[in-house]
C-alpha positions in Angstrom: -0.7 18.3 9.2 -1.3 19.0 5.5 0.6 21.7 3.6 0.7 22.8 0.2 3.7 22.5 -2.2 2.0 24.0 -5.1 2.4 27.7 -3.6 5.7 27.1 -2.2 4.8 26.8 1.6 5.9 23.1 2.1 9.3 23.3 0.9 10.0 26.6 2.5 8.8 25.2 5.8 11.1 22.2 5.0 14.0 24.5 4.6 13.2 26.4 7.5 12.8 23.4 10.1 16.3 22.3 8.6 17.4 19.3 10.9 14.6 19.9 13.3 11.9 18.4 11.0 10.4 15.1 11.8 9.5 12.8 9.2 7.6 14.2 6.2 5.4 12.5 3.7 5.0 13.8 0.0 1.9 13.1 -2.0 2.9 14.6 -5.7 -0.7 13.8 -6.7 -2.0 16.5 -4.5 0.8 18.7 -4.4 1.2 18.4 -0.6 3.7 17.6 2.4 2.3 16.0 5.4 4.2 16.5 8.8 3.4 14.3 11.7 2.6 15.5 15.1 1.2 14.5 18.4 -2.6 14.5 18.4 -4.2 17.4 19.9 -0.7 19.6 19.5 -2.1 21.8 17.4 -5.5 22.6 19.0 -4.5 26.3 20.1 -3.0 27.3 16.8 -4.3 30.2 15.1 -5.3 28.8 11.6 -6.4 32.3 10.3 -2.4 33.0 9.7 -2.4 29.7 8.2 -5.0 29.7 5.4 -3.7 27.3 3.0 -2.8 24.6 5.9 -4.9 22.0 7.2 -4.6 20.4 10.6 -5.7 16.6 10.4 -6.9 14.7 13.5 -6.1 11.6 14.9 -8.8 9.8 12.8 -7.6 11.4 9.5 -6.6 8.9 6.9 -3.4 9.5 5.3 -1.6 7.2 3.0 2.0 6.1 4.4 4.5 4.7 2.2 6.7 1.8 2.9 9.5 2.7 5.0 12.1 2.8 2.4 10.2 4.5 -0.3 11.9 7.7 -1.4 11.5 7.9 -4.9 9.4 7.2 -7.8 5.8 8.7 -8.8 3.5 8.0 -6.1 3.2 8.9 -2.5 7.1 8.8 -0.9 9.0 9.9 2.3 10.3 13.4 1.5 12.1 13.0 4.9 12.3 9.5 5.8 10.8 8.0 9.1 13.4 7.0 11.6 13.4 5.8 15.2 14.7 8.8 16.3 13.0 11.4 13.9 9.3 10.7 13.2 7.1 13.6 14.8 8.0 17.3 14.5 8.1 19.5 17.3 4.8 21.7 17.0 6.2 25.1 18.2 9.1 24.5 15.6 6.7 23.6 12.8 4.1 26.4 13.8 7.0 28.9 13.6 8.2 27.6 10.0 4.8 27.4 8.8 3.8 31.1 9.8 7.0 32.2 8.1 6.6 30.5 5.1 3.0 31.4 4.8 3.8 35.1 5.0 6.4 34.7 2.6 4.3 33.1 0.0 1.1 35.0 0.6 2.2 38.2 2.0 0.9 39.8 5.2 -2.7 38.9 5.7 -4.9 42.1 6.3 -6.7 41.9 9.7 -4.4 39.1 11.2 -2.2 40.1 14.0 1.5 39.6 13.4 
């Protein structure tokens, strides 16, 4: 799941998820956060509600930082990978993304709430 930081959606999603978030990778060059979810778990999401969010499939390439990399100029863990916290629950992520997107972009005309 690729989420932009530039317009506030990524940071707000992280805040909304709180302790429910799984690991998240930050790419400061592209100004995005990546959340890891099980392949196929977003297949039925209404992406018209999330115009700046991209679901990447199991064959997508995402640069993954070393486990301990939390600082520096490059790709890093915004929320560190842990054995008990690596994937984010899809329903919680979808709800947080919808709220963050609505707050950042306002209501979407023609898109049911």
